[in-house]
C-alpha positions, 0 to 999 in steps of 0.5 A, a space after each residue: 500500499 502507498 502510505 503517502 496515499 494512505 495518509 492523504 486520505 485520513 482527516 477531514 479535507 482540507 476545506 473542510 477544516 474549522 479556520 484556526 480564528 473561529 472563536 465562537 459557534 452558534 447553532 441554527 435549525 432548518 426547519 419545515 415540512 416535507 419537500 419546501 427546500 431545508 436540504 437545498 438551503 443547507 447545501 446552498 449557504 453551506 460553506 463545506 461539502 454538506 453532510 445529508 441524509 437522503 434516502 430513496 422513498 419506495 413503495 413502503 411510504 405510499 399511503 404514509 407520507 403526505 406527498 400532495 403538491 411534491 408527488 415528483 420527489 423521490 429523496 426524503 432526509 431520514 436524518 437530518 443535514 448538516 452545513 457549515 457557514 462562517 459570518 466572520 472570522 471568529 464567528 461559525 454558525 452550524 446548520 442543522 436541516 431537520 426530516 419534514 416527514 412526521 413519522 422522522 419528528 422524534 428527531 427533532 428535539 435533539 436537533 432543537 437542543 441547544 439552537 439559538 434559533 430557527 428558520 421555518 421554510 415554507 411553501 405556499 401551496 402546502 401552507 397547512 403543512 406548516 403550521 404543526 411545525 410553528 406550533 411546536 417552536 411556538 412551544 419550545 419557545 425557539 425563537 424562529 423567523 418564516 422563509 416563504 421559499 420561492 417554487 417557479 410554480 408556486 402562486 405568488 402572495 404578499 408576504 402580509 397575506 401570508 402571515 395573516 393565513 399563518 396566524 404569525 405574530 406581528 414580532 416575527 419576520 417572514 421573508 422571501 428566499 430562493 433556496 436555491 440562491 446562495 445569496 438569498 439563503 445567506 441573506 435568511 440567515 442573515 435576518 435571523 441572526 438580525 432578530 435574534 440580536 433584537 430579542 436580546 438587546 431588548 431582553 438585555 434592556 428589560 432586565 436593566 430597567 428591572 434591576 433599577 426597580 429594586 
């Protein structure tokens, strides 16, 4: 065996190694119903080769998984997607995409653990698939924004109408997103970070005001 070739095969690829300057990491979760584009978004924005757990859908899923509106889809995430993006030299985001089919939702609890916030991807052709997703985040107290993924054959609605249809609180940001585009996916992540920063600032102000009253 060529020992030089063996040495080259050990460890992560050079482009996947975490920069030495990174001092802080944040976990972000990308959630949504089946086929809304979670794997696509993670893959589009990740600076490393994303880890995916997609498997080919078989006849076993017939009658179990709801594929209305995405009948052409022939693969599905069965565990998670994983990617990474550097915001600057010190701050790194770890992205975890959740499985969309409800029979895999038991995995969400572990994926949400330690998450700073979440992006809820929605498809206007199947908004009803997002109701339970948003409900779970609200019940768990996980801050989130909603990103309306733009599909070529999906109806286009003003974001205010989508907000109303989802019964989304006014304080929760909603943005349009093309999950295929690295720039658009990056802007969606930045929208979440700006929202999380705003929440943190408001929380700090409340603590300061409470301390002043005491």
